[in-house]
C-alpha positions as CSV (number, residue, x, y, z in Angstrom):
1,X,-57.8,-46.7,-64.2
2,X,-59.2,-50.0,-63.0
3,X,-58.2,-53.2,-64.6
4,X,-60.1,-56.5,-64.3
5,X,-58.6,-59.2,-62.1
6,X,-58.1,-62.4,-63.9
7,X,-58.4,-65.9,-62.3
8,X,-60.2,-66.9,-59.1
9,X,-63.9,-67.6,-58.6
10,X,-66.9,-65.5,-57.8
11,X,-66.4,-66.6,-54.2
12,X,-62.8,-65.4,-54.1
13,X,-64.0,-61.9,-55.2
14,X,-66.5,-61.7,-52.4
15,X,-69.6,-62.3,-54.5
16,X,-72.6,-63.7,-52.6
17,X,-73.4,-67.3,-53.3
18,X,-76.6,-67.9,-55.2
19,X,-79.3,-69.8,-53.2
20,X,-81.4,-72.2,-55.1
21,X,-84.8,-71.0,-56.2
22,X,-87.5,-71.8,-53.7
23,X,-90.6,-73.5,-55.1
24,X,-93.8,-72.2,-53.5
25,X,-96.6,-74.7,-53.2
26,X,-100.1,-73.4,-53.4
27,X,-102.8,-75.4,-51.8
28,X,-106.5,-75.2,-52.6
29,X,-107.5,-77.5,-49.9
30,X,-110.9,-76.5,-48.3
31,X,-110.7,-75.4,-44.7
32,X,-112.4,-78.6,-43.2
33,X,-109.6,-80.7,-44.6
34,X,-107.0,-78.5,-43.1
35,X,-108.2,-79.8,-39.7
36,X,-107.1,-83.3,-40.7
37,X,-103.5,-84.1,-40.3
38,X,-101.6,-87.2,-41.2
39,X,-100.0,-89.0,-38.2
40,X,-96.6,-90.7,-38.6
41,X,-98.3,-94.1,-39.0
42,X,-100.4,-92.8,-41.9
43,X,-103.5,-92.5,-39.7
44,X,-105.6,-89.4,-39.9
45,X,-106.3,-87.4,-36.8
46,X,-108.7,-84.4,-36.2
47,X,-107.2,-81.5,-34.3
48,X,-109.2,-79.6,-31.7
49,X,-109.9,-76.0,-32.5
50,X,-107.3,-74.9,-29.9
51,X,-104.7,-77.3,-31.3
52,X,-105.4,-76.2,-34.9
53,X,-105.1,-72.5,-33.9
54,X,-101.8,-73.1,-32.1
55,X,-100.5,-75.1,-35.1
56,X,-101.4,-72.4,-37.6
57,X,-99.8,-69.8,-35.4
58,X,-96.6,-71.9,-35.0
59,X,-96.5,-72.1,-38.8
60,X,-96.4,-68.3,-39.1
61,X,-100.0,-67.5,-39.8
62,X,-101.3,-64.2,-38.4
63,X,-104.4,-63.9,-36.3
64,X,-106.5,-62.6,-39.2
65,X,-105.4,-65.5,-41.4
66,X,-106.2,-68.0,-38.6
67,X,-109.7,-66.4,-38.2
68,X,-110.4,-66.8,-41.9
69,X,-109.0,-70.4,-42.1
70,X,-110.8,-71.7,-39.0
71,X,-114.0,-69.6,-39.2
72,X,-113.6,-68.8,-35.5
73,X,-114.2,-65.5,-33.8
74,X,-111.4,-63.1,-33.0
75,X,-112.1,-63.6,-29.3
76,X,-111.8,-67.4,-29.7
77,X,-108.5,-67.3,-31.6
78,X,-107.0,-64.8,-29.1
79,X,-108.2,-67.0,-26.2
80,X,-106.5,-70.1,-27.7
81,X,-103.3,-68.2,-28.3
82,X,-103.4,-66.7,-24.8
83,X,-103.7,-63.1,-26.1
84,X,-105.6,-60.5,-24.3
85,X,-107.1,-57.4,-25.8
86,X,-106.0,-54.1,-24.3
87,X,-108.8,-52.2,-22.6
88,X,-110.1,-49.2,-24.6
89,X,-108.3,-45.9,-23.8
90,X,-109.8,-43.7,-21.2
91,X,-110.7,-40.3,-22.4
92,X,-110.2,-37.5,-19.8
93,X,-113.0,-35.1,-19.5
94,X,-112.6,-31.5,-18.6
């Protein structure tokens, strides 16, 4: 028969600590404004297409998300990220 252990804290009993809830921020900023970034001095700068693609990629966006956000072609996004497309598979004929 198991009996409860008195005293101690949740940490003492091996319970995982609770992380604070993460607040997700949703943005409804149109795509053209996403190209504008605040510089440390409060100035606004416009990123080149390549810089914007690399920034979005470094922020964890996938290639399809970047294509939608920037309205660039798949080929352009892949080029800015240094990705190459695999050649189509060769089908052997008999």
